[in-house]
C-alpha positions as MATLAB code, in Angstrom:
seq = 'MLKPGDERVCYHTSSYVRERPEGTSHVEAKIEKLEDNKVKAQITADAKEVDSFVSKTYKTLARQYSFPGFRKGKAPRPVIDNAVGREAVLASATEDVVNALWPKVVEEERLYPVASPDFGDVGAAAPGEPFTFEVTVAVKPELELSSYDPVEVEVPVSYATKVEVDSQIQALVDHYKTYENASAATKLTAERAADLNIQATKEDGQVIDALTSDSLLYNLGTGLYSEALDAELEGIKKGEERAFTVSVPQDESAMLMADLAGQDVSFKVVCNVVKKEEAPKLTDEWVKETLGFDTVEDLTHEITESIEQQKAQVIPQIKENNCALQLIERVQGDVPAAMAEQVESELLQDFFAQLQRANMSFDAYLMQKGIDNAEFKEDVKRQAADEAKRELALDAWARHKGIEATDEDITLEFERAGLDDPKKTEREWRESGRLYLIREGLIRSKAMADVLESAKVTEVDLSDKDADEA';
ca = [
       0.000    0.000    0.000;
       1.427    3.333   -1.125;
       1.702    6.232    1.297;
       2.351    9.920    0.576;
       5.883   10.386   -0.543;
       6.322    6.741   -1.570;
       7.715    5.846   -4.968;
       5.900    3.782   -7.561;
       7.773    1.241   -9.624;
       6.116    0.336  -12.908;
       7.485   -2.816  -14.518;
       7.598   -3.353  -18.272;
       8.991   -6.060  -20.502;
      12.835   -5.853  -20.312;
      12.666   -2.345  -18.829;
      11.053   -0.376  -16.059;
      10.252    3.222  -15.172;
      10.679    4.720  -11.729;
       8.266    7.590  -11.119;
       8.115   10.111   -8.326;
       4.992   11.606   -6.716;
       2.992   14.014   -8.844;
       3.834   17.679   -8.447;
       7.580   17.253   -7.935;
      10.394   17.411  -10.442;
      11.173   13.869  -11.384;
      13.494   11.692  -13.362;
      12.410    8.629  -15.289;
      14.801    5.769  -15.853;
      14.026    2.982  -18.285;
      16.473    0.118  -17.843;
      16.832   -2.302  -20.736;
      18.905   -5.459  -20.458;
      21.273   -6.056  -23.356;
      23.565   -8.925  -24.268;
      26.937   -9.549  -22.606;
      25.718   -8.380  -19.175;
      25.142   -4.826  -20.338;
      22.220   -2.543  -19.630;
      21.021    0.565  -21.399;
      19.522    3.283  -19.239;
      17.275    5.852  -20.916;
      17.120    8.713  -18.446;
      14.637   11.572  -18.774;
      14.600   14.717  -16.637;
      11.430   16.828  -16.779;
      11.515   20.502  -17.739;
      11.549   21.641  -14.116;
      14.638   19.529  -13.388;
      16.392   20.842  -16.513;
      15.564   24.451  -15.665;
      17.114   24.085  -12.209;
      20.421   22.963  -13.748;
      20.378   25.693  -16.387;
      19.700   28.285  -13.693;
      22.604   26.985  -11.584;
      24.923   27.190  -14.602;
      24.038   30.840  -15.280;
      24.527   31.724  -11.599;
      27.889   29.984  -11.537;
      29.118   31.814  -14.655;
      27.863   35.132  -13.287;
      29.936   34.612  -10.133;
      33.031   33.301  -11.916;
      33.474   36.069  -14.489;
      33.297   39.871  -14.534;
      30.894   41.375  -17.040;
      31.236   45.123  -17.801;
      28.458   47.191  -16.256;
      27.338   44.525  -13.822;
      28.386   43.553  -10.352;
      29.836   40.076   -9.965;
      27.051   37.530   -9.820;
      24.404   39.961  -11.167;
      24.848   39.687  -14.958;
      21.588   38.706  -16.711;
      21.364   35.712  -19.030;
      21.442   37.668  -22.352;
      24.717   39.318  -21.306;
      26.230   35.967  -20.349;
      24.989   34.435  -23.634;
      26.650   37.207  -25.655;
      29.932   36.868  -23.781;
      30.202   33.096  -23.358;
      27.865   31.786  -26.013;
      24.471   30.235  -25.379;
      25.588   26.869  -26.764;
      28.519   26.778  -24.342;
      26.210   27.591  -21.435;
      23.760   24.842  -22.333;
      26.618   22.382  -22.956;
      27.873   23.038  -19.432;
      24.370   22.651  -17.994;
      23.911   19.412  -19.934;
      27.138   18.024  -18.517;
      25.924   18.870  -15.019;
      22.574   17.165  -15.667;
      24.242   13.985  -16.879;
      26.831   13.921  -14.076;
      24.131   14.450  -11.448;
      21.405   12.128  -12.743;
      23.430    9.086  -13.809;
      24.764    8.471  -10.258;
      21.203    8.771   -8.919;
      20.018    6.120  -11.356;
      22.908    3.843  -10.388;
      21.883    4.143   -6.745;
      18.094    4.030   -7.132;
      17.996    1.196   -9.646;
      20.626   -0.821   -7.746;
      22.935   -1.076  -10.731;
      26.379   -2.582  -10.158;
      28.694   -1.354  -12.945;
      31.870   -3.320  -13.670;
      33.205   -0.913  -16.293;
      33.065    2.763  -17.211;
      29.714    3.883  -18.653;
      29.358    4.811  -22.320;
      27.299    7.990  -22.685;
      27.587    8.273  -26.455;
      26.242   11.519  -27.913;
      23.969   12.931  -25.222;
      22.926   16.011  -27.195;
      22.074   19.224  -25.360;
      19.472   20.184  -22.782;
      17.209   23.172  -23.451;
      15.358   25.385  -20.945;
      11.679   24.576  -20.518;
      11.964   21.176  -22.162;
      12.467   17.635  -20.891;
      15.876   16.154  -21.599;
      16.580   12.521  -22.400;
      19.941   10.805  -22.705;
      21.105    7.206  -22.836;
      23.880    5.383  -21.004;
      25.184    1.890  -21.706;
      27.231    0.112  -19.075;
      28.443   -3.395  -18.291;
      27.056   -4.676  -14.988;
      27.852   -7.711  -12.906;
      25.907  -10.804  -13.965;
      23.540  -12.658  -11.679;
      25.044  -16.129  -11.769;
      23.588  -18.999   -9.794;
      25.121  -21.717   -7.639;
      24.641  -25.419   -8.300;
      23.596  -25.787   -4.657;
      22.690  -23.561   -1.745;
      23.146  -26.276    0.857;
      25.607  -25.591    3.707;
      29.215  -26.040    2.605;
      31.319  -28.788    4.142;
      34.935  -27.919    4.971;
      37.903  -29.148    6.955;
      40.029  -26.991    9.242;
      43.055  -27.824   11.387;
      42.441  -28.939   14.965;
      42.523  -26.024   17.369;
      44.885  -27.698   19.837;
      48.642  -28.107   19.403;
      49.485  -31.606   18.246;
      52.512  -33.540   19.457;
      54.021  -33.437   15.957;
      53.662  -29.640   15.797;
      55.176  -29.144   19.255;
      58.044  -31.556   18.608;
      58.752  -29.918   15.265;
      59.067  -26.458   16.813;
      61.256  -27.744   19.620;
      63.503  -29.471   17.090;
      63.733  -26.294   15.010;
      64.729  -24.406   18.156;
      67.424  -26.951   18.991;
      68.676  -26.890   15.388;
      69.072  -23.137   15.646;
      71.789  -23.713   18.248;
      73.617  -26.456   16.393;
      77.322  -25.994   15.716;
      79.694  -27.243   13.048;
      82.698  -29.253   14.164;
      85.618  -30.267   11.948;
      85.208  -33.808   10.628;
      88.044  -36.203    9.841;
      90.075  -35.666    6.664;
      88.398  -38.631    4.978;
      84.883  -37.271    5.513;
      83.095  -36.270    2.313;
      80.608  -33.423    1.763;
      77.003  -34.672    1.790;
      73.565  -33.135    2.351;
      73.963  -33.850    6.097;
      77.274  -31.995    6.338;
      78.810  -28.648    5.436;
      82.191  -27.682    4.053;
      84.474  -24.706    4.518;
      85.549  -23.863    0.968;
      88.057  -21.593   -0.727;
      86.092  -20.776   -3.828;
      86.885  -18.571   -6.813;
      84.278  -17.850   -9.497;
      84.849  -16.016  -12.777;
      82.782  -15.156  -15.819;
      83.758  -16.083  -19.374;
      85.710  -12.822  -19.710;
      87.696  -13.578  -16.565;
      85.812  -11.101  -14.359;
      85.669  -12.241  -10.743;
      82.162  -12.816   -9.355;
      82.420  -11.300   -5.874;
      79.152  -12.811   -4.591;
      80.499  -16.323   -5.194;
      84.174  -15.805   -4.325;
      85.537  -16.320   -0.803;
      88.597  -17.658    1.015;
      86.339  -19.291    3.588;
      82.752  -20.003    2.641;
      80.539  -22.328    4.705;
      78.739  -24.293    2.017;
      75.671  -26.532    2.364;
      74.209  -28.643   -0.407;
      70.562  -28.234   -1.387;
      69.890  -24.857    0.237;
      68.627  -23.256   -2.967;
      71.121  -20.424   -2.667;
      73.369  -21.937   -5.324;
      72.713  -23.714   -8.587;
      71.933  -27.423   -8.436;
      74.684  -27.854  -11.034;
      77.199  -26.367   -8.557;
      75.918  -28.686   -5.824;
      76.455  -31.656   -8.125;
      80.062  -30.644   -8.802;
      80.897  -30.219   -5.100;
      79.138  -33.250   -3.654;
      81.647  -35.703   -2.189;
      84.564  -33.246   -1.935;
      86.844  -33.778    1.095;
      89.535  -31.894    3.014;
      92.431  -30.698    0.833;
      90.772  -31.728   -2.414;
      90.812  -29.254   -5.313;
      88.246  -29.151   -8.097;
      88.076  -26.967  -11.202;
      85.016  -26.956  -13.446;
      82.635  -24.816  -15.483;
      78.922  -24.546  -14.819;
      76.476  -23.529  -17.547;
      73.823  -21.644  -15.619;
      70.379  -22.468  -17.133;
      68.109  -19.722  -18.446;
      65.468  -20.562  -15.841;
      67.908  -20.544  -12.926;
      66.046  -19.715   -9.705;
      68.896  -19.998   -7.165;
      69.052  -16.678   -5.342;
      72.831  -16.107   -5.655;
      73.079  -17.225   -9.284;
      69.834  -16.039  -10.938;
      71.647  -12.975  -12.332;
      74.052  -15.307  -14.177;
      71.319  -17.161  -16.092;
      72.498  -18.229  -19.542;
      76.192  -17.706  -18.755;
      79.125  -20.077  -18.240;
      80.834  -19.668  -14.860;
      84.266  -21.135  -14.090;
      84.984  -22.338  -10.554;
      88.189  -23.252   -8.765;
      87.423  -24.801   -5.373;
      89.648  -26.051   -2.573;
      88.027  -27.752    0.421;
      89.515  -26.348    3.627;
      87.634  -28.829    5.784;
      84.392  -30.790    5.907;
      82.275  -30.072    8.961;
      79.668  -32.164   10.730;
      76.683  -30.783   12.566;
      76.592  -31.037   16.350;
      73.173  -30.384   17.875;
      72.861  -29.729   21.624;
      71.100  -32.303   23.766;
      67.667  -31.249   24.956;
      68.033  -31.315   28.734;
      66.709  -29.252   31.607;
      70.197  -27.864   32.097;
      70.593  -26.779   28.461;
      67.098  -25.303   28.352;
      67.730  -23.270   31.497;
      71.176  -22.088   30.447;
      70.317  -21.267   26.828;
      66.609  -20.408   26.723;
      65.791  -19.315   30.264;
      63.210  -22.010   31.036;
      63.544  -24.089   34.209;
      62.738  -27.395   32.527;
      62.022  -28.981   29.159;
      58.440  -29.346   30.344;
      58.179  -25.567   30.822;
      59.528  -25.016   27.304;
      57.038  -27.525   25.898;
      54.157  -25.798   27.698;
      55.192  -22.389   26.346;
      55.461  -23.673   22.768;
      52.100  -25.441   23.077;
      50.381  -22.229   24.174;
      52.092  -20.264   21.393;
      50.919  -22.709   18.716;
      47.349  -22.640   20.014;
      47.320  -18.833   20.075;
      48.534  -18.760   16.483;
      45.873  -21.264   15.476;
      43.169  -19.203   17.150;
      44.167  -16.341   14.865;
      44.544  -18.220   11.578;
      41.898  -20.957   11.725;
      38.954  -18.540   11.199;
      40.657  -17.279    8.022;
      41.354  -20.856    6.905;
      37.693  -21.691    7.459;
      36.596  -18.658    5.437;
      39.022  -19.445    2.598;
      37.892  -23.066    2.438;
      34.220  -22.045    2.452;
      34.902  -19.567   -0.363;
      36.627  -22.281   -2.404;
      33.577  -24.508   -1.992;
      31.296  -21.703   -3.187;
      33.537  -20.980   -6.187;
      33.200  -24.588   -7.299;
      29.416  -24.207   -7.248;
      29.297  -21.142   -9.519;
      27.448  -21.772  -12.779;
      28.565  -19.540  -15.623;
      31.584  -17.473  -16.573;
      32.980  -14.291  -15.090;
      32.666  -11.350  -17.533;
      36.017  -10.156  -18.865;
      35.293   -6.577  -17.742;
      34.719   -7.697  -14.153;
      37.860   -9.864  -14.107;
      39.887   -6.951  -15.481;
      38.496   -4.623  -12.824;
      39.391   -7.051  -10.027;
      42.840   -7.566  -11.571;
      43.423   -3.813  -11.569;
      42.439   -3.617   -7.883;
      44.766   -6.518   -6.988;
      47.676   -4.851   -8.781;
      47.038   -1.540   -7.014;
      47.037   -3.282   -3.632;
      50.142   -5.309   -4.535;
      52.269   -2.336   -5.592;
      51.090   -0.348   -2.570;
      52.350   -3.203   -0.358;
      55.667   -3.270   -2.222;
      56.051    0.453   -1.670;
      55.320    0.115    2.048;
      57.876   -2.688    2.257;
      60.394   -0.543    0.343;
      60.949   -3.414   -2.117;
      61.391   -3.133   -5.882;
      59.340   -5.233   -8.267;
      62.495   -6.885   -9.637;
      63.582   -7.824   -6.106;
      60.159   -9.368   -5.488;
      60.357  -11.453   -8.671;
      63.827  -12.662   -7.717;
      62.684  -13.561   -4.214;
      59.770  -15.604   -5.599;
      61.862  -17.145   -8.365;
      59.439  -16.106  -11.139;
      59.555  -13.838  -14.161;
      57.214  -11.040  -15.211;
      55.091  -13.285  -17.445;
      54.548  -15.792  -14.625;
      53.620  -12.940  -12.285;
      50.997  -11.635  -14.717;
      49.482  -15.085  -15.178;
      49.333  -15.567  -11.409;
      47.531  -12.229  -10.941;
      45.036  -13.125  -13.684;
      44.263  -16.430  -11.952;
      43.825  -14.677   -8.623;
      41.545  -12.066  -10.212;
      39.386  -14.749  -11.854;
      39.033  -16.618   -8.546;
      38.269  -13.441   -6.610;
      35.658  -12.307   -9.145;
      34.016  -15.735   -9.026;
      34.053  -15.627   -5.209;
      32.278  -12.262   -5.292;
      29.627  -13.524   -7.710;
      29.145  -16.639   -5.580;
      28.477  -14.494   -2.512;
      26.101  -12.323   -4.547;
      24.180  -15.448   -5.542;
      24.078  -16.691   -1.955;
      22.800  -13.293   -0.781;
      20.029  -13.217   -3.407;
      18.950  -16.761   -2.550;
      18.908  -16.013    1.193;
      17.319  -12.575    0.836;
      20.328  -10.811    2.367;
      20.368   -7.030    1.903;
      22.263   -3.982    3.125;
      19.965   -1.306    4.522;
      20.537    2.436    4.442;
      21.200    2.180    8.175;
      23.917   -0.424    7.508;
      25.577    1.908    5.022;
      25.420    4.909    7.355;
      26.887    2.821   10.163;
      29.712    1.724    7.860;
      30.671    5.362    7.252;
      30.471    6.105   10.966;
      32.754    3.164   11.751;
      35.349    4.392    9.258;
      36.565    7.069   11.675;
      35.965    9.927    9.217;
      35.894   13.577   10.308;
      32.450   14.052    8.763;
      30.880   10.665    7.929;
      27.542   12.175    6.873;
      29.226   14.496    4.394;
      31.340   11.668    2.985;
      28.305    9.417    2.625;
      26.482   12.195    0.780;
      29.458   12.688   -1.555;
      29.601    8.961   -2.301;
      25.871    8.918   -2.974;
      26.015   11.937   -5.298;
      28.977   10.517   -7.218;
      27.255    7.175   -7.745;
      29.790    5.149   -5.743;
      27.569    4.095   -2.865;
      26.858    0.773   -4.568;
      30.452   -0.229   -3.780;
      29.739    0.046   -0.049;
      26.397   -1.738   -0.370;
      27.964   -4.503   -2.438;
      30.720   -5.027    0.108;
      28.290   -5.130    3.015;
      26.023   -7.641    1.279;
      28.963   -9.905    0.534;
      30.207   -9.655    4.118;
      26.768  -10.617    5.398;
      26.577  -13.463    2.898;
      29.963  -14.813    3.974;
      28.924  -14.582    7.622;
      25.821  -16.611    6.773;
      27.899  -19.186    4.882;
      30.299  -19.520    7.825;
      27.492  -19.826   10.355;
      25.768  -22.627    8.447;
      28.933  -24.446    7.328;
      29.538  -28.038    8.389;
      33.066  -27.991    9.775;
      35.298  -30.975   10.487;
      38.514  -30.515   12.466;
      41.400  -32.634   11.189;
      44.915  -33.274   12.428;
      46.962  -32.096    9.464;
      50.180  -33.337   11.041;
      48.869  -36.896   10.640;
      48.113  -36.213    6.988;
      51.593  -34.795    6.423;
      53.126  -37.865    8.050;
      51.076  -40.191    5.819;
      52.066  -38.287    2.666;
      55.726  -38.385    3.679;
];
């Protein structure tokens, strides 16, 4: 039942018109669905609405410029027309009409653009006449899920397992291991290290400082050096000298040799001594002297609590990620290219902002990850496709469950943002047609909360799984 001030929505085949109460200036918006997830909006402002924009344009020009014989802000329209040109005035007013009304339509018709709108040739508004213009824009599709049943996921057990505790204790003990000289007959293996005198030169005889040292503690299989270099040095023993050339592959990922990819490097190596690892014995005495705990039991208790605190922080995110993956698998249909590109652009902006905060160059990041630029781009595209599909899955879940974001939710979101003037910011977002971004985010957050609440969760001991796979 309509009440005074309510809006009427009249539905038509493939389009609809939103009308406002009689006696007020109003805007009509006919929305027509096109192919490829696009919509065409035919927007009409009545004469009263047009006149208000034209009037504002004349007042603005009168204040901005000085016209001979008139005080600033007091020049009449004919004078302004003669000085500026009537066509220029109406063109400016038309631009204001379009920029003001399109965002309103986006908000009122609950459109969710995934690309920039195409306004085409909007023509020009004229005083005393209605003005109609058309906008075409790609919007997010309304895909469906194959099932809306609760998702079923696994998460790690919340308690610290014996394997996890023992592993951390062992890592702590290994941190304090020392290297002792082995006998002269001992050979370099993956379980040992060697003190090497190593000289490395390029094809032109230039010394490679990063690989040259009189005394370098060398371990096999660390990933710092090329596997080809490891193969040449395996089995070397005290006093032995080896000379060889390594052809560094084009796809070399070893951190200290990646810059030499595609080059031949000559090595001359003398083994000063092979060393064996000596790990301390885990006793109450060692724990007290080295780590400050009274007993091994105290250390074990501390590590157990630390693991469980870490799990309490990460398991909710693991649960959410696993639920999202389940939803993604249920999505029926393809993600529009425009939406995937938009998400990709957002991911890249966030990524480079993080790099800047970390004071790291892009090249340094690629080297650290052992990938090239092409692999990076492909990885971002995959992430963007998954993220876009996750968003559409949550949209589908929200539609199916009737989940919405109210105006009160949106206002509260601005208030929570800690802004100086949240009401002003909300108004600016509404007027610029960006409020749908907040609404969309809130709906998806609510949808994910609903998915998590209804999910069937099984806790599993991943350390057992790792042991079985090993």
